[in-house]
All heavy atoms as a GROMACS GRO file, in nm:
protein
  459
    1MET      N    1   0.088  -0.118  -0.001
    1MET     CA    2  -0.008   0.002   0.001
    1MET      C    3   0.092   0.123   0.012
    1MET      O    4   0.057   0.221  -0.079
    1MET     CB    5  -0.089  -0.014   0.121
    1MET     CG    6  -0.184   0.108   0.139
    1MET     SD    7  -0.308   0.101   0.006
    1MET     CE    8  -0.413   0.236   0.045
    2ASN      N    9   0.186   0.125   0.081
    2ASN     CA   10   0.280   0.236   0.098
    2ASN      C   11   0.350   0.261  -0.038
    2ASN      O   12   0.381   0.372  -0.078
    2ASN     CB   13   0.373   0.217   0.211
    2ASN     CG   14   0.442   0.355   0.254
    2ASN    OD1   15   0.401   0.457   0.206
    2ASN    ND2   16   0.543   0.343   0.330
    3SER      N   17   0.389   0.150  -0.109
    3SER     CA   18   0.456   0.154  -0.241
    3SER      C   19   0.370   0.226  -0.338
    3SER      O   20   0.405   0.305  -0.422
    3SER     CB   21   0.496   0.018  -0.283
    3SER     OG   22   0.552   0.032  -0.413
    4ILE      N   23   0.237   0.192  -0.339
    4ILE     CA   24   0.146   0.242  -0.434
    4ILE      C   25   0.123   0.394  -0.412
    4ILE      O   26   0.120   0.478  -0.505
    4ILE     CB   27   0.008   0.167  -0.422
    4ILE    CG1   28   0.014   0.020  -0.477
    4ILE    CG2   29  -0.093   0.248  -0.516
    4ILE    CD1   30  -0.095  -0.060  -0.454
    5LEU      N   31   0.119   0.435  -0.286
    5LEU     CA   32   0.108   0.584  -0.257
    5LEU      C   33   0.228   0.658  -0.298
    5LEU      O   34   0.208   0.764  -0.344
    5LEU     CB   35   0.077   0.599  -0.099
    5LEU     CG   36   0.067   0.733  -0.055
    5LEU    CD1   37  -0.059   0.789  -0.103
    5LEU    CD2   38   0.052   0.726   0.102
    6HIS      N   39   0.342   0.595  -0.272
    6HIS     CA   40   0.467   0.668  -0.310
    6HIS      C   41   0.476   0.676  -0.466
    6HIS      O   42   0.503   0.783  -0.528
    6HIS     CB   43   0.583   0.588  -0.263
    6HIS     CG   44   0.720   0.655  -0.292
    6HIS    ND1   45   0.788   0.620  -0.404
    6HIS    CD2   46   0.780   0.746  -0.225
    6HIS    CE1   47   0.897   0.696  -0.396
    6HIS    NE2   48   0.897   0.772  -0.293
    7SER      N   49   0.434   0.577  -0.536
    7SER     CA   50   0.437   0.586  -0.688
    7SER      C   51   0.342   0.690  -0.743
    7SER      O   52   0.370   0.762  -0.833
    7SER     CB   53   0.409   0.444  -0.737
    7SER     OG   54   0.502   0.351  -0.706
    8THR      N   55   0.221   0.687  -0.674
    8THR     CA   56   0.119   0.788  -0.728
    8THR      C   57   0.158   0.926  -0.694
    8THR      O   58   0.137   1.008  -0.777
    8THR     CB   59  -0.022   0.744  -0.650
    8THR    OG1   60  -0.053   0.618  -0.667
    8THR    CG2   61  -0.125   0.842  -0.693
    9THR      N   62   0.218   0.955  -0.570
    9THR     CA   63   0.268   1.087  -0.548
    9THR      C   64   0.378   1.120  -0.643
    9THR      O   65   0.376   1.240  -0.691
    9THR     CB   66   0.319   1.095  -0.395
    9THR    OG1   67   0.206   1.044  -0.312
    9THR    CG2   68   0.361   1.216  -0.358
   10THR      N   69   0.478   1.040  -0.667
   10THR     CA   70   0.581   1.061  -0.758
   10THR      C   71   0.532   1.100  -0.895
   10THR      O   72   0.570   1.184  -0.961
   10THR     CB   73   0.685   0.952  -0.764
   10THR    OG1   74   0.726   0.925  -0.633
   10THR    CG2   75   0.805   0.979  -0.849
   11LEU      N   76   0.427   1.011  -0.947
   11LEU     CA   77   0.384   1.039  -1.082
   11LEU      C   78   0.307   1.170  -1.089
   11LEU      O   79   0.324   1.248  -1.179
   11LEU     CB   80   0.288   0.925  -1.121
   11LEU     CG   81   0.220   0.926  -1.250
   11LEU    CD1   82   0.319   0.936  -1.366
   11LEU    CD2   83   0.122   0.818  -1.279
   12SER      N   84   0.226   1.206  -0.981
   12SER     CA   85   0.157   1.332  -0.976
   12SER      C   86   0.249   1.446  -0.980
   12SER      O   87   0.229   1.551  -1.054
   12SER     CB   88   0.069   1.333  -0.848
   12SER     OG   89  -0.036   1.226  -0.850
   13LEU      N   90   0.357   1.440  -0.907
   13LEU     CA   91   0.448   1.552  -0.899
   13LEU      C   92   0.524   1.566  -1.032
   13LEU      O   93   0.549   1.676  -1.078
   13LEU     CB   94   0.554   1.525  -0.786
   13LEU     CG   95   0.502   1.555  -0.644
   13LEU    CD1   96   0.612   1.527  -0.545
   13LEU    CD2   97   0.454   1.696  -0.621
   14ALA      N   98   0.543   1.443  -1.092
   14ALA     CA   99   0.621   1.453  -1.229
   14ALA      C  100   0.520   1.521  -1.332
   14ALA      O  101   0.564   1.613  -1.412
   14ALA     CB  102   0.659   1.326  -1.275
   15LEU      N  103   0.396   1.484  -1.324
   15LEU     CA  104   0.302   1.547  -1.420
   15LEU      C  105   0.287   1.692  -1.400
   15LEU      O  106   0.277   1.773  -1.493
   15LEU     CB  107   0.170   1.475  -1.411
   15LEU     CG  108   0.163   1.335  -1.470
   15LEU    CD1  109   0.038   1.270  -1.437
   15LEU    CD2  110   0.184   1.335  -1.626
   16LEU      N  111   0.274   1.732  -1.275
   16LEU     CA  112   0.254   1.880  -1.241
   16LEU      C  113   0.380   1.969  -1.285
   16LEU      O  114   0.374   2.070  -1.339
   16LEU     CB  115   0.227   1.902  -1.088
   16LEU     CG  116   0.088   1.855  -1.044
   16LEU    CD1  117   0.074   1.868  -0.905
   16LEU    CD2  118  -0.019   1.938  -1.113
   17THR      N  119   0.492   1.908  -1.260
   17THR     CA  120   0.625   1.975  -1.304
   17THR      C  121   0.616   1.981  -1.461
   17THR      O  122   0.661   2.084  -1.503
   17THR     CB  123   0.737   1.891  -1.252
   17THR    OG1  124   0.738   1.878  -1.107
   17THR    CG2  125   0.873   1.962  -1.299
   18GLY      N  126   0.582   1.880  -1.530
   18GLY     CA  127   0.576   1.894  -1.677
   18GLY      C  128   0.480   2.002  -1.720
   18GLY      O  129   0.511   2.069  -1.812
   19LEU      N  130   0.368   2.002  -1.658
   19LEU     CA  131   0.261   2.105  -1.701
   19LEU      C  132   0.314   2.246  -1.673
   19LEU      O  133   0.295   2.345  -1.744
   19LEU     CB  134   0.135   2.080  -1.624
   19LEU     CG  135   0.055   1.952  -1.672
   19LEU    CD1  136  -0.066   1.935  -1.588
   19LEU    CD2  137   0.008   1.970  -1.829
   20ALA      N  138   0.386   2.260  -1.560
   20ALA     CA  139   0.444   2.397  -1.525
   20ALA      C  140   0.541   2.435  -1.624
   20ALA      O  141   0.552   2.550  -1.663
   20ALA     CB  142   0.498   2.390  -1.387
   21LEU      N  143   0.625   2.345  -1.676
   21LEU     CA  144   0.729   2.374  -1.774
   21LEU      C  145   0.659   2.404  -1.916
   21LEU      O  146   0.727   2.486  -1.989
   21LEU     CB  147   0.828   2.252  -1.793
   21LEU     CG  148   0.914   2.233  -1.671
   21LEU    CD1  149   0.986   2.102  -1.688
   21LEU    CD2  150   1.000   2.351  -1.634
   22LEU      N  151   0.550   2.359  -1.936
   22LEU     CA  152   0.484   2.382  -2.073
   22LEU      C  153   0.404   2.517  -2.077
   22LEU      O  154   0.360   2.558  -2.172
   22LEU     CB  155   0.382   2.271  -2.101
   22LEU     CG  156   0.458   2.134  -2.141
   22LEU    CD1  157   0.360   2.028  -2.161
   22LEU    CD2  158   0.557   2.159  -2.254
   23ALA      N  159   0.371   2.568  -1.949
   23ALA     CA  160   0.300   2.692  -1.938
   23ALA      C  161   0.366   2.807  -1.998
   23ALA      O  162   0.499   2.823  -1.997
   23ALA     CB  163   0.267   2.726  -1.788
   24PRO      N  164   0.290   2.897  -2.069
   24PRO     CA  165   0.360   3.019  -2.127
   24PRO      C  166   0.419   3.116  -2.017
   24PRO      O  167   0.360   3.124  -1.921
   24PRO     CB  168   0.232   3.087  -2.204
   24PRO     CG  169   0.114   3.024  -2.132
   24PRO     CD  170   0.150   2.892  -2.073
   25THR      N  171   0.526   3.168  -2.055
   25THR     CA  172   0.599   3.244  -1.963
   25THR      C  173   0.604   3.394  -2.004
   25THR      O  174   0.659   3.477  -1.946
   25THR     CB  175   0.747   3.201  -1.949
   25THR    OG1  176   0.811   3.207  -2.083
   25THR    CG2  177   0.756   3.065  -1.885
   26VAL      N  178   0.536   3.419  -2.112
   26VAL     CA  179   0.524   3.564  -2.158
   26VAL      C  180   0.384   3.615  -2.161
   26VAL      O  181   0.282   3.534  -2.177
   26VAL     CB  182   0.573   3.573  -2.312
   26VAL    CG1  183   0.725   3.535  -2.312
   26VAL    CG2  184   0.506   3.488  -2.409
   27ALA      N  185   0.361   3.748  -2.160
   27ALA     CA  186   0.231   3.793  -2.153
   27ALA      C  187   0.170   3.801  -2.303
   27ALA      O  188   0.252   3.797  -2.403
   27ALA     CB  189   0.249   3.937  -2.111
   28HIS      N  190   0.042   3.786  -2.311
   28HIS     CA  191  -0.018   3.788  -2.439
   28HIS      C  192  -0.002   3.925  -2.508
   28HIS      O  193   0.008   4.027  -2.442
   28HIS     CB  194  -0.169   3.754  -2.424
   28HIS     CG  195  -0.189   3.625  -2.388
   28HIS    ND1  196  -0.177   3.513  -2.462
   28HIS    CD2  197  -0.222   3.566  -2.261
   28HIS    CE1  198  -0.205   3.405  -2.388
   28HIS    NE2  199  -0.237   3.441  -2.259
   29ALA      N  200   0.003   3.926  -2.646
   29ALA     CA  201   0.014   4.052  -2.710
   29ALA      C  202  -0.110   4.139  -2.729
   29ALA      O  203  -0.104   4.233  -2.798
   29ALA     CB  204   0.077   4.024  -2.847
   30GLN      N  205  -0.219   4.098  -2.667
   30GLN     CA  206  -0.337   4.173  -2.674
   30GLN      C  207  -0.383   4.239  -2.543
   30GLN      O  208  -0.364   4.170  -2.428
   30GLN     CB  209  -0.452   4.081  -2.726
   30GLN     CG  210  -0.440   4.039  -2.879
   30GLN     CD  211  -0.556   3.947  -2.908
   30GLN    OE1  212  -0.629   3.904  -2.829
   30GLN    NE2  213  -0.570   3.918  -3.045
   31ILE      N  214  -0.442   4.352  -2.552
   31ILE     CA  215  -0.507   4.410  -2.436
   31ILE      C  216  -0.651   4.437  -2.469
   31ILE      O  217  -0.680   4.510  -2.564
   31ILE     CB  218  -0.439   4.548  -2.400
   31ILE    CG1  219  -0.279   4.533  -2.371
   31ILE    CG2  220  -0.510   4.614  -2.286
   31ILE    CD1  221  -0.210   4.660  -2.348
   32ASN      N  222  -0.741   4.366  -2.401
   32ASN     CA  223  -0.882   4.388  -2.429
   32ASN      C  224  -0.932   4.496  -2.328
   32ASN      O  225  -0.920   4.495  -2.213
   32ASN     CB  226  -0.958   4.261  -2.411
   32ASN     CG  227  -0.910   4.155  -2.518
   32ASN    OD1  228  -0.895   4.189  -2.628
   32ASN    ND2  229  -0.888   4.035  -2.462
   33TYR      N  230  -1.009   4.605  -2.395
   33TYR     CA  231  -1.061   4.703  -2.308
   33TYR      C  232  -1.183   4.752  -2.380
   33TYR      O  233  -1.192   4.772  -2.499
   33TYR     CB  234  -0.964   4.818  -2.301
   33TYR     CG  235  -1.017   4.941  -2.217
   33TYR    CD1  236  -1.008   4.938  -2.082
   33TYR    CD2  237  -1.075   5.051  -2.275
   33TYR    CE1  238  -1.057   5.037  -2.003
   33TYR    CE2  239  -1.120   5.152  -2.200
   33TYR     CZ  240  -1.115   5.143  -2.058
   33TYR     OH  241  -1.162   5.241  -1.990
   34GLN      N  242  -1.296   4.775  -2.309
   34GLN     CA  243  -1.423   4.816  -2.354
   34GLN      C  244  -1.447   4.966  -2.302
   34GLN      O  245  -1.443   4.982  -2.183
   34GLN     CB  246  -1.530   4.724  -2.321
   34GLN     CG  247  -1.672   4.754  -2.380
   34GLN     CD  248  -1.761   4.647  -2.357
   34GLN    OE1  249  -1.742   4.538  -2.317
   34GLN    NE2  250  -1.895   4.687  -2.363
   35GLY      N  251  -1.498   5.051  -2.385
   35GLY     CA  252  -1.527   5.181  -2.337
   35GLY      C  253  -1.622   5.251  -2.434
   35GLY      O  254  -1.674   5.190  -2.526
   36THR      N  255  -1.631   5.375  -2.418
   36THR     CA  256  -1.729   5.456  -2.507
   36THR      C  257  -1.660   5.567  -2.564
   36THR      O  258  -1.577   5.645  -2.497
   36THR     CB  259  -1.854   5.510  -2.420
   36THR    OG1  260  -1.921   5.405  -2.358
   36THR    CG2  261  -1.950   5.583  -2.509
   37LEU      N  262  -1.668   5.598  -2.693
   37LEU     CA  263  -1.616   5.704  -2.753
   37LEU      C  264  -1.696   5.826  -2.741
   37LEU      O  265  -1.815   5.819  -2.773
   37LEU     CB  266  -1.579   5.673  -2.906
   37LEU     CG  267  -1.478   5.571  -2.938
   37LEU    CD1  268  -1.465   5.540  -3.086
   37LEU    CD2  269  -1.342   5.597  -2.891
   38THR      N  270  -1.639   5.933  -2.703
   38THR     CA  271  -1.711   6.064  -2.675
   38THR      C  272  -1.647   6.180  -2.757
   38THR      O  273  -1.530   6.172  -2.786
   38THR     CB  274  -1.731   6.094  -2.537
   38THR    OG1  275  -1.603   6.110  -2.476
   38THR    CG2  276  -1.803   5.977  -2.464
   39ASP      N  277  -1.730   6.280  -2.773
   39ASP     CA  278  -1.670   6.403  -2.837
   39ASP      C  279  -1.605   6.491  -2.727
   39ASP      O  280  -1.606   6.446  -2.610
   39ASP     CB  281  -1.782   6.477  -2.915
   39ASP     CG  282  -1.899   6.529  -2.832
   39ASP    OD1  283  -1.887   6.530  -2.712
   39ASP    OD2  284  -1.992   6.562  -2.899
   40ALA      N  285  -1.564   6.611  -2.755
   40ALA     CA  286  -1.498   6.698  -2.658
   40ALA      C  287  -1.599   6.733  -2.538
   40ALA      O  288  -1.552   6.770  -2.436
   40ALA     CB  289  -1.443   6.816  -2.734
   41LEU      N  290  -1.727   6.736  -2.568
   41LEU     CA  291  -1.814   6.771  -2.462
   41LEU      C  292  -1.866   6.648  -2.375
   41LEU      O  293  -1.945   6.665  -2.289
   41LEU     CB  294  -1.944   6.835  -2.526
   41LEU     CG  295  -1.902   6.974  -2.600
   41LEU    CD1  296  -2.030   7.030  -2.665
   41LEU    CD2  297  -1.852   7.079  -2.502
   42GLY      N  298  -1.823   6.525  -2.419
   42GLY     CA  299  -1.860   6.402  -2.346
   42GLY      C  300  -1.979   6.334  -2.398
   42GLY      O  301  -2.022   6.236  -2.350
   43ALA      N  302  -2.023   6.394  -2.517
   43ALA     CA  303  -2.148   6.303  -2.574
   43ALA      C  304  -2.095   6.193  -2.654
   43ALA      O  305  -2.000   6.198  -2.718
   43ALA     CB  306  -2.221   6.414  -2.662
   44PRO      N  307  -2.170   6.084  -2.656
   44PRO     CA  308  -2.127   5.965  -2.718
   44PRO      C  309  -2.130   5.999  -2.881
   44PRO      O  310  -2.209   6.065  -2.935
   44PRO     CB  311  -2.235   5.862  -2.707
   44PRO     CG  312  -2.304   5.912  -2.570
   44PRO     CD  313  -2.286   6.063  -2.575
   45LEU      N  314  -2.022   5.947  -2.940
   45LEU     CA  315  -2.011   5.956  -3.095
   45LEU      C  316  -2.124   5.870  -3.160
   45LEU      O  317  -2.154   5.756  -3.112
   45LEU     CB  318  -1.874   5.930  -3.142
   45LEU     CG  319  -1.764   6.009  -3.103
   45LEU    CD1  320  -1.626   5.953  -3.148
   45LEU    CD2  321  -1.784   6.152  -3.152
   46ALA      N  322  -2.163   5.917  -3.273
   46ALA     CA  323  -2.253   5.836  -3.357
   46ALA      C  324  -2.192   5.698  -3.401
   46ALA      O  325  -2.066   5.699  -3.419
   46ALA     CB  326  -2.300   5.910  -3.467
   47ASP      N  327  -2.272   5.604  -3.431
   47ASP     CA  328  -2.218   5.477  -3.481
   47ASP      C  329  -2.145   5.508  -3.615
   47ASP      O  330  -2.191   5.585  -3.692
   47ASP     CB  331  -2.327   5.375  -3.504
   47ASP     CG  332  -2.388   5.321  -3.369
   47ASP    OD1  333  -2.324   5.342  -3.265
   47ASP    OD2  334  -2.497   5.266  -3.379
   48GLY      N  335  -2.032   5.439  -3.627
   48GLY     CA  336  -1.955   5.445  -3.756
   48GLY      C  337  -1.811   5.416  -3.718
   48GLY      O  338  -1.781   5.372  -3.621
   49GLN      N  339  -1.732   5.447  -3.822
   49GLN     CA  340  -1.592   5.408  -3.824
   49GLN      C  341  -1.507   5.531  -3.770
   49GLN      O  342  -1.523   5.646  -3.824
   49GLN     CB  343  -1.542   5.363  -3.958
   49GLN     CG  344  -1.399   5.319  -3.960
   49GLN     CD  345  -1.355   5.249  -4.092
   49GLN    OE1  346  -1.442   5.235  -4.179
   49GLN    NE2  347  -1.229   5.234  -4.107
   50GLU      N  348  -1.434   5.519  -3.670
   50GLU     CA  349  -1.343   5.621  -3.614
   50GLU      C  350  -1.200   5.571  -3.619
   50GLU      O  351  -1.165   5.460  -3.600
   50GLU     CB  352  -1.382   5.650  -3.471
   50GLU     CG  353  -1.534   5.692  -3.461
   50GLU     CD  354  -1.554   5.828  -3.509
   50GLU    OE1  355  -1.471   5.909  -3.521
   50GLU    OE2  356  -1.673   5.846  -3.555
   51ASP      N  357  -1.107   5.666  -3.634
   51ASP     CA  358  -0.961   5.646  -3.613
   51ASP      C  359  -0.919   5.666  -3.475
   51ASP      O  360  -0.953   5.766  -3.417
   51ASP     CB  361  -0.884   5.728  -3.714
   51ASP     CG  362  -0.905   5.688  -3.865
   51ASP    OD1  363  -0.929   5.576  -3.884
   51ASP    OD2  364  -0.900   5.786  -3.942
   52ILE      N  365  -0.841   5.572  -3.419
   52ILE     CA  366  -0.795   5.594  -3.282
   52ILE      C  367  -0.638   5.572  -3.272
   52ILE      O  368  -0.589   5.479  -3.334
   52ILE     CB  369  -0.861   5.483  -3.183
   52ILE    CG1  370  -1.016   5.503  -3.183
   52ILE    CG2  371  -0.807   5.500  -3.040
   52ILE    CD1  372  -1.085   5.393  -3.109
   53ASN      N  373  -0.577   5.674  -3.210
   53ASN     CA  374  -0.440   5.661  -3.187
   53ASN      C  375  -0.403   5.612  -3.044
   53ASN      O  376  -0.460   5.672  -2.959
   53ASN     CB  377  -0.363   5.792  -3.220
   53ASN     CG  378  -0.372   5.830  -3.362
   53ASN    OD1  379  -0.362   5.745  -3.443
   53ASN    ND2  380  -0.396   5.956  -3.380
   54PHE      N  381  -0.322   5.518  -3.024
   54PHE     CA  382  -0.309   5.453  -2.900
   54PHE      C  383  -0.144   5.449  -2.876
   54PHE      O  384  -0.078   5.402  -2.962
   54PHE     CB  385  -0.363   5.324  -2.883
   54PHE     CG  386  -0.344   5.259  -2.750
   54PHE    CD1  387  -0.425   5.290  -2.649
   54PHE    CD2  388  -0.243   5.162  -2.744
   54PHE    CE1  389  -0.402   5.223  -2.525
   54PHE    CE2  390  -0.224   5.100  -2.612
   54PHE     CZ  391  -0.310   5.130  -2.508
   55SER      N  392  -0.096   5.498  -2.761
   55SER     CA  393   0.048   5.502  -2.733
   55SER      C  394   0.074   5.446  -2.596
   55SER      O  395  -0.009   5.475  -2.498
   55SER     CB  396   0.108   5.648  -2.744
   55SER     OG  397   0.084   5.698  -2.863
   56LEU      N  398   0.183   5.383  -2.570
   56LEU     CA  399   0.228   5.336  -2.440
   56LEU      C  400   0.354   5.411  -2.410
   56LEU      O  401   0.448   5.427  -2.502
   56LEU     CB  402   0.248   5.182  -2.441
   56LEU     CG  403   0.140   5.099  -2.455
   56LEU    CD1  404   0.178   4.948  -2.460
   56LEU    CD2  405   0.029   5.124  -2.342
   57TRP      N  406   0.369   5.466  -2.291
   57TRP     CA  407   0.487   5.543  -2.256
   57TRP      C  408   0.550   5.482  -2.141
   57TRP      O  409   0.500   5.413  -2.062
   57TRP     CB  410   0.448   5.685  -2.215
   57TRP     CG  411   0.376   5.759  -2.333
   57TRP    CD1  412   0.239   5.748  -2.367
   57TRP    CD2  413   0.430   5.845  -2.422
   57TRP    NE1  414   0.220   5.825  -2.467
   57TRP    CE2  415   0.332   5.885  -2.503
   57TRP    CE3  416   0.560   5.896  -2.430
   57TRP    CZ2  417   0.353   5.974  -2.609
   57TRP    CZ3  418   0.578   5.990  -2.534
   57TRP    CH2  419   0.486   6.029  -2.625
   58THR      N  420   0.692   5.498  -2.135
   58THR     CA  421   0.759   5.428  -2.032
   58THR      C  422   0.768   5.526  -1.898
   58THR      O  423   0.812   5.480  -1.792
   58THR     CB  424   0.909   5.406  -2.068
   58THR    OG1  425   0.964   5.534  -2.112
   58THR    CG2  426   0.915   5.299  -2.180
   59ALA      N  427   0.717   5.650  -1.911
   59ALA     CA  428   0.721   5.741  -1.792
   59ALA      C  429   0.594   5.826  -1.802
   59ALA      O  430   0.538   5.846  -1.917
   59ALA     CB  431   0.844   5.830  -1.791
   60ALA      N  432   0.545   5.881  -1.687
   60ALA     CA  433   0.434   5.972  -1.681
   60ALA      C  434   0.468   6.100  -1.757
   60ALA      O  435   0.582   6.140  -1.761
   60ALA     CB  436   0.400   5.994  -1.540
   61THR      N  437   0.365   6.143  -1.833
   61THR     CA  438   0.377   6.282  -1.902
   61THR      C  439   0.278   6.364  -1.851
   61THR      O  440   0.190   6.330  -1.776
   61THR     CB  441   0.365   6.262  -2.056
   61THR    OG1  442   0.227   6.208  -2.071
   61THR    CG2  443   0.471   6.162  -2.107
   62GLY      N  444   0.273   6.496  -1.895
   62GLY     CA  445   0.182   6.595  -1.857
   62GLY      C  446   0.038   6.551  -1.880
   62GLY      O  447  -0.061   6.572  -1.802
   63GLY      N  448   0.008   6.502  -2.005
   63GLY     CA  449  -0.119   6.451  -2.035
   63GLY      C  450  -0.235   6.544  -2.010
   63GLY      O  451  -0.216   6.653  -1.982
   64ILE      N  452  -0.355   6.488  -2.008
   64ILE     CA  453  -0.474   6.566  -1.991
   64ILE      C  454  -0.514   6.545  -1.850
   64ILE      O  455  -0.520   6.435  -1.801
   64ILE     CB  456  -0.595   6.528  -2.077
   64ILE    CG1  457  -0.548   6.472  -2.214
   64ILE    CG2  458  -0.683   6.647  -2.098
   64ILE    CD1  459  -0.660   6.434  -2.308
   0.00000   0.00000   0.00000
């Protein structure tokens, strides 16, 4: 009985270690975000196609 428990534990640890090694180590290349596009007064924009510029910065800037 003790031998079976030891074998099962060893096999389980080996499988978990293998799964951990296969797990991705990098972040995904997508950022999902949902929001509302508004004009300068805060009113929602009409349905249609809009151009959006998006930037990531390494340091805080003056911004809005």
